[in-house]
Wavefront OBJ file of the C-alpha trace (Angstrom):
o trace
v -51.806 168.559 98.887
v -53.497 165.209 100.534
v -55.305 163.201 97.801
v -56.806 160.022 98.081
v -56.821 158.296 94.976
v -59.772 155.662 94.630
v -58.119 152.661 91.882
v -60.874 149.926 92.634
v -60.176 147.969 89.109
v -59.470 144.310 89.366
v -57.118 144.319 86.656
v -53.912 146.603 85.859
v -55.600 147.765 82.633
v -55.402 151.327 81.203
v -57.640 153.077 84.255
v -55.430 151.457 87.028
v -52.349 152.531 85.598
v -53.491 156.333 84.856
v -54.768 156.014 88.550
v -51.533 154.459 89.946
v -49.118 156.161 87.603
v -50.507 159.729 88.930
v -50.448 158.517 92.134
v -46.406 158.172 91.645
v -46.283 161.530 90.187
v -47.658 162.932 92.939
v -45.464 161.191 95.737
v -42.776 162.133 93.530
v -43.616 165.941 93.521
v -43.807 165.646 97.657
v -47.601 165.201 97.709
v -49.360 162.729 99.880
v -51.202 160.213 98.337
v -53.102 157.223 99.453
v -54.456 154.557 97.233
v -57.753 152.712 97.977
v -57.961 149.331 95.766
v -59.220 146.104 96.007
v -57.930 143.242 97.768
v -56.357 140.902 95.985
v -56.229 141.897 92.576
v -53.281 142.609 89.979
v -54.101 146.254 90.404
v -53.426 146.501 94.351
v -50.379 144.152 93.317
v -48.872 146.705 91.135
v -49.506 149.473 93.505
v -47.620 147.356 96.254
v -44.723 146.868 93.706
v -44.472 150.367 92.894
v -44.269 151.454 96.547
v -47.418 153.256 96.670
v -49.386 153.704 99.980
v -52.009 151.329 99.934
v -55.681 150.585 101.731
v -57.446 147.725 100.387
v -61.397 147.894 101.121
v -64.188 145.867 99.474
v -64.946 149.155 97.232
v -66.846 146.977 94.522
v -69.810 145.609 97.434
v -73.095 145.720 96.223
v -75.348 144.061 99.718
v -76.874 146.347 101.680
v -74.892 145.366 104.628
v -71.602 145.723 102.926
v -72.389 149.165 101.507
v -73.228 150.349 105.069
v -69.655 148.787 106.740
v -67.913 150.565 103.285
v -69.878 153.886 104.126
v -68.514 153.708 107.778
v -64.714 152.616 106.857
v -64.738 155.742 104.286
v -66.164 158.365 106.784
v -63.224 157.303 109.428
v -60.957 157.208 106.639
v -61.488 160.689 105.850
v -61.502 162.149 109.339
v -58.075 160.102 109.767
v -56.027 161.303 106.645
v -57.636 164.634 106.054
v -57.879 164.389 102.250
v -57.422 168.147 100.226
v -58.964 165.766 97.175
v -60.730 162.443 96.527
v -60.595 161.513 93.062
v -62.610 158.116 91.983
v -61.056 156.527 88.672
v -63.759 153.928 88.909
v -67.543 154.677 89.654
v -68.560 151.345 92.360
v -68.247 153.799 95.174
v -68.490 157.255 93.793
v -72.140 157.437 94.883
v -70.878 156.416 99.023
v -68.472 159.655 98.337
v -70.710 162.245 97.030
v -72.683 161.349 100.171
v -69.726 161.537 101.982
v -68.679 164.969 101.156
v -71.974 165.932 101.609
v -71.896 164.864 105.086
v -68.668 165.849 106.094
v -67.107 168.294 103.543
v -63.905 169.296 103.888
v -62.133 167.700 100.301
v -62.985 168.071 96.585
v -64.340 165.385 94.874
v -62.997 164.609 91.273
v -64.560 161.674 89.086
v -62.186 160.951 86.026
v -63.603 158.770 83.394
v -61.431 156.679 81.174
v -63.121 153.954 80.656
v -65.042 153.070 77.178
v -68.629 152.812 78.800
v -70.664 156.346 78.341
v -72.357 156.950 81.703
v -75.820 156.916 81.699
v -77.615 160.569 81.995
v -80.083 159.250 84.911
v -80.869 161.903 87.957
v -78.239 160.178 90.140
v -75.679 160.300 87.813
v -76.490 163.939 86.852
v -76.864 165.110 90.517
v -73.204 163.435 91.232
v -71.349 164.767 87.923
v -73.100 168.209 88.210
v -73.749 168.979 91.900
v -71.659 167.238 93.965
v -68.119 166.456 91.924
v -65.878 169.798 91.911
v -64.781 168.717 88.467
v -64.852 166.076 85.722
v -61.792 164.707 84.144
v -61.821 162.919 80.826
v -59.100 160.874 78.834
v -60.673 161.458 75.477
v -62.743 163.385 73.139
v -65.815 161.014 73.331
v -66.422 161.243 76.940
v -65.513 164.837 76.726
v -68.443 165.417 74.006
v -70.859 163.548 76.118
v -70.480 165.325 79.419
v -70.578 168.358 77.944
v -73.534 167.577 75.153
v -75.682 165.016 77.096
v -74.761 165.853 80.673
v -74.744 169.472 80.768
v -71.672 169.886 82.710
v -70.099 173.444 83.297
v -67.671 174.070 81.014
v -65.511 175.028 84.183
v -65.720 171.676 85.604
v -65.056 169.472 82.663
v -61.299 168.802 81.737
v -59.743 166.870 79.395
v -56.294 164.892 80.232
v -55.193 162.599 77.956
v -52.379 160.757 80.596
v -48.634 161.182 80.069
v -45.877 158.662 79.591
v -42.700 158.406 81.537
v -39.537 159.594 79.236
v -36.843 158.745 81.595
v -38.000 155.034 81.021
v -39.703 155.277 77.286
v -37.459 157.225 75.074
v -35.173 156.717 72.011
v -32.679 154.156 72.616
v -30.106 153.078 69.649
v -28.374 150.880 72.286
v -31.271 149.091 72.908
v -32.413 149.004 69.450
v -29.283 147.192 68.315
v -28.964 144.640 71.119
v -32.983 143.496 71.061
v -32.923 143.256 66.757
v -29.618 141.450 67.238
v -31.235 138.965 70.138
v -34.267 138.772 67.641
v -32.125 138.047 64.740
v -33.367 140.913 62.792
v -30.923 142.411 60.438
v -30.687 146.143 58.783
v -33.041 145.325 56.095
v -35.679 143.891 58.280
v -39.108 146.246 58.381
v -40.054 145.030 62.281
v -44.036 145.968 62.376
v -44.950 145.050 66.088
v -48.489 145.392 68.460
v -47.868 146.133 72.127
v -51.109 144.806 74.087
v -51.748 141.743 76.251
v -53.127 138.894 74.336
v -57.318 139.996 74.091
v -59.680 140.055 70.936
v -60.111 143.643 71.296
v -56.421 144.456 70.518
v -56.679 143.047 67.202
v -53.511 141.001 67.300
v -55.630 138.553 64.304
v -56.150 141.606 62.332
v -52.151 142.647 62.243
v -51.410 139.069 61.825
v -53.574 138.729 58.563
v -52.586 142.087 57.266
v -48.582 141.303 57.859
v -49.369 137.553 56.078
v -50.979 139.458 53.138
v -47.853 141.522 52.713
v -45.697 138.812 53.003
v -46.978 136.885 50.209
v -47.525 140.124 48.228
v -43.778 139.898 48.055
v -42.486 142.008 50.952
v -39.926 139.720 52.112
v -38.097 141.429 54.860
v -41.352 141.966 56.779
v -40.978 141.308 60.377
v -43.794 141.201 63.209
v -43.335 141.490 66.585
v -46.079 140.466 69.415
v -45.390 142.369 72.616
v -47.899 140.648 74.537
v -48.824 137.310 76.657
v -52.007 135.083 77.699
v -54.931 137.313 78.893
v -58.036 136.701 77.725
v -56.976 135.036 74.162
v -54.102 132.191 74.803
v -50.806 132.595 73.558
v -51.593 128.964 71.945
v -54.657 130.852 69.953
v -52.636 133.214 68.955
v -49.924 131.149 67.910
v -52.878 129.181 66.075
v -53.349 131.887 63.626
v -49.786 132.977 63.163
v -49.242 128.919 61.545
v -52.783 129.064 59.966
v -51.461 132.612 57.965
v -48.422 130.856 57.433
v -46.077 133.508 59.054
v -44.231 131.092 61.762
v -40.995 132.295 60.415
v -41.217 135.828 60.665
v -42.762 136.280 63.887
v -41.619 136.568 67.652
v -43.737 136.948 70.935
v -41.875 138.605 73.569
v -44.359 137.274 76.813
v -43.684 139.252 79.526
v -40.731 141.281 79.571
v -39.006 143.666 82.146
v -37.276 145.319 79.292
v -40.528 146.418 77.197
v -38.811 149.925 76.384
v -36.061 148.465 75.123
v -38.287 145.905 72.945
v -40.277 149.017 71.944
v -37.250 150.704 70.342
v -36.276 147.719 68.088
v -39.596 148.509 66.168
v -39.817 150.391 62.598
v -43.669 150.890 63.031
v -45.916 150.629 65.766
v -49.664 149.691 65.054
v -52.573 150.163 67.647
v -55.358 147.347 65.645
v -57.830 147.929 68.578
v -61.618 146.942 67.797
v -62.704 149.384 70.520
v -61.852 150.913 73.866
v -58.570 152.579 73.832
v -59.496 155.275 76.083
v -56.339 156.060 77.111
v -53.979 154.504 75.410
v -51.113 153.913 77.163
v -49.465 151.423 74.768
v -49.753 154.516 71.710
v -48.013 156.839 74.185
v -45.171 154.257 75.065
v -44.564 153.966 71.345
v -44.496 157.358 70.422
v -42.277 158.365 73.148
v -39.655 155.818 71.878
v -39.677 157.665 68.544
v -41.382 155.067 66.777
v -44.186 155.851 64.094
v -47.614 154.768 64.695
v -50.412 154.131 62.628
v -53.935 153.168 64.938
v -57.627 152.685 64.327
v -59.629 155.535 64.794
v -61.321 154.276 68.176
v -60.997 155.983 71.466
v -58.383 158.373 72.279
v -56.656 157.611 68.900
v -57.877 160.697 67.239
v -56.750 163.008 70.041
v -53.235 161.386 69.388
v -52.707 161.064 65.710
v -53.155 162.754 62.524
v -55.821 161.664 60.235
v -53.144 160.375 57.825
v -51.880 157.493 60.468
v -55.875 156.651 61.289
v -57.665 153.555 59.877
v -61.028 152.118 60.691
v -61.258 149.668 63.424
v -61.141 146.068 61.924
v -60.507 147.028 58.198
v -57.545 144.844 57.267
v -56.971 145.743 54.014
v -56.831 149.522 55.213
v -53.934 148.505 58.137
v -52.173 146.458 54.937
v -52.201 149.452 53.176
v -51.025 151.548 56.037
v -47.948 149.641 56.728
v -46.765 149.173 53.309
v -46.888 152.936 52.994
v -44.576 153.411 55.942
v -42.444 150.955 55.012
v -42.159 152.257 51.014
v -43.032 155.422 50.633
v -40.485 157.904 50.918
v -40.238 160.228 53.975
v -43.570 158.935 55.358
v -42.224 157.470 58.374
v -39.947 160.334 59.408
v -43.045 162.428 59.061
v -44.933 160.091 61.027
v -42.291 160.518 63.853
v -41.520 164.167 63.456
v -45.739 165.310 64.024
v -46.057 162.513 67.095
v -42.733 163.385 68.042
v -44.362 167.169 68.629
v -47.564 165.988 69.841
v -45.569 164.110 72.924
v -44.051 167.471 73.988
v -47.520 168.011 75.691
v -47.717 164.191 77.117
v -44.752 163.843 79.284
v -45.324 162.431 83.073
v -44.919 166.390 84.015
v -47.212 167.756 82.070
v -49.930 164.816 83.313
v -49.072 165.963 86.419
v -48.954 169.687 85.886
v -52.608 169.411 84.265
v -53.870 167.677 87.376
v -53.458 169.693 90.057
v -54.233 172.373 88.374
v -57.786 170.844 87.759
v -57.347 170.047 92.002
v -56.015 173.380 92.947
v -58.611 175.049 90.871
v -61.688 173.116 91.891
v -64.567 174.871 93.729
l 1 2 3 4 5 6 7 8 9 10 11 12 13 14 15 16 17 18 19 20 21 22 23 24 25 26 27 28 29 30 31 32 33 34 35 36 37 38 39 40 41 42 43 44 45 46 47 48 49 50 51 52 53 54 55 56 57 58 59 60 61 62 63 64 65 66 67 68 69 70 71 72 73 74 75 76 77 78 79 80 81 82 83 84 85 86 87 88 89 90 91 92 93 94 95 96 97 98 99 100 101 102 103 104 105 106 107 108 109 110 111 112 113 114 115 116 117 118 119 120 121 122 123 124 125 126 127 128 129 130 131 132 133 134 135 136 137 138 139 140 141 142 143 144 145 146 147 148 149 150 151 152 153 154 155 156 157 158 159 160 161 162 163 164 165 166 167 168 169 170 171 172 173 174 175 176 177 178 179 180 181 182 183 184 185 186 187 188 189 190 191 192 193 194 195 196 197 198 199 200 201 202 203 204 205 206 207 208 209 210 211 212 213 214 215 216 217 218 219 220 221 222 223 224 225 226 227 228 229 230 231 232 233 234 235 236 237 238 239 240 241 242 243 244 245 246 247 248 249 250 251 252 253 254 255 256 257 258 259 260 261 262 263 264 265 266 267 268 269 270 271 272 273 274 275 276 277 278 279 280 281 282 283 284 285 286 287 288 289 290 291 292 293 294 295 296 297 298 299 300 301 302 303 304 305 306 307 308 309 310 311 312 313 314 315 316 317 318 319 320 321 322 323 324 325 326 327 328 329 330 331 332 333 334 335 336 337 338 339 340 341 342 343 344 345 346 347 348 349 350 351 352 353 354 355 356 357 358 359 360 361 362 363 364 365 366
């Protein structure tokens, strides 16, 4: 099968990862793929690092002359590459793809919605999603419900695919756990809580720092905090300021960018997703679960699709976060119960399953 994956995302965020990882899986399975990206962006750079066939275009242009030029380039691309499927992971050039499908035909048009913003149900959007698209893929239940209840997308066109994780990279690794814990100075008696995510207000690092500081002040002297992250919208200096303000410098470590994140995740006793909103794909959650580390999370985005109710708490609720950490650390069997349930959930979330579900949509689309 020949597909064009349209990944016009500036940052290498979860949406970009979803499209790029899918492209890798397709290629590894013998399918021909062309990835369209934006020039000079982090996501395009990552695609090139992964060895993906890239074509960089100004897919987000908004000027009349830019749109006219892009329309011509995309039509030529379709004639040259002859795709069976075009999958748009963002919406900026989606209208053009809809028009080209009507003009040229010959390919199935898929819209994958992995962002947090619910699309407006205006006439153009309804036409694109209901009449032009051959299928709509969503990455979480809130988006699925929106297309089902507001857009009235037919059931046979609407598919929810949560994504997947590379279990060859992310898996339980006792040797890595021993190595990283020794490197960071953690003993057998330390209870290590970790959050994987760029430094950004949305990720909830501040809330987790507050919860850990309270637990430490209340006598949980064996608790340790590991922030697997780096500068982004929030500078590392700001995060370190929060750590100092709450008096937990001595029990907190920040990894920065590391090539061995899977090994670092194995060093955790508990993973936390503390995000205040978003998490419509939740790559970090999948990676933590794949390493066999129990996970608790806010109830945003896709997280209720991934975790059982006892592992969820309200976004921004530091008290509930604190109680969740304490429960996993102190209640007999709680950590193992989470690990067991989440392990069963991961059985359907490997890269192999992600690819199989997506190909089924591509092949079955009218």
